[in-house]
N, C-alpha and C positions, 0 to 999 in steps of 0.2 A: 644438691647433686654435684658430683665431681666428674672430671673429665680426663681422659688419657688419649693422646694422639701418637701414632706410630706409622712410619713409612715401611711398607712391605719390601723386604730385601731378598726374600727367597725367590729364586729364579722361576719357580712354578707357582708363585702366589700362595693363596690359602686353598690347598687342595684337600682331599679326603683325610689323610693321616693327620696333618696338623690341625685341621678343623676339629676332628674328633678329640684330640688332646686338649684343645682350647676349650671346647664345650665341657669336657670332664673337669677341667680346672675351674671354669666359671660355676659349674653346678655344686662345687664344694662350698660356695658362699650363699648366705641367706639374702644378701642384697640383690636388688634388681640390676642386672647388667645388660646393657644394650651395646651393639656393635654395628658399624656401618660407615656410610659416607654421608655427605650432606643430602644426597638424593634419596637414600634409603637406610633406615635403621631397623635392626631385627633384634630379637631376644638372643643373647649370646649363649644361652643355655639349651638352644634348639639347633641340632646339627643341620637340618634342612634349610633353616634360615641362614645360617652362617655360610653353608655351601652355595646357597642361592645368590649370595652377594657377588660371587665371581671375582673376588679381589685379586688383582694381578701385581706382579712386581713393579715397584715404583709408585703405587697408589698409596694415599694416606688414608688410614683407618682411624676412626674415632670410637672410643669406648666411653660409655657413661656409666656411673655407679651411683646407686641411691639405696641406702640402707645402713643398718647398724655396723656391719663389717666392711664397709666401703674402703676405708683407709688400708686395711690389710690386703683386700682384694687388688687394689691398685698396685701396691708394692709387688705382690706375687705375679700379676698378669704383666706388668711392665717388664720384669725380669724374664718371664716366659717369652714375651714377644721379641725381646732383644736376642735371646738365645736361639729361637726357633723360626722366627718369621722376619 
């Protein structure tokens, strides 16, 4: 399993639009991708789970990757997070 950490810099946190884009990006990969905090991890391919995290600006989010295309998914999602969140 591989891991990616990111601090949310968007003033609104992960709200509906970026959450939808994130879920769409994650869904393009075969690997299991989880997102969350130490208190709660959810499936990053499920919009309700991602929205339910209620991640705010300044919070650290962790993503875990497990599967055949995990390396590519990490590279893609790391760039996505830096550009959008």
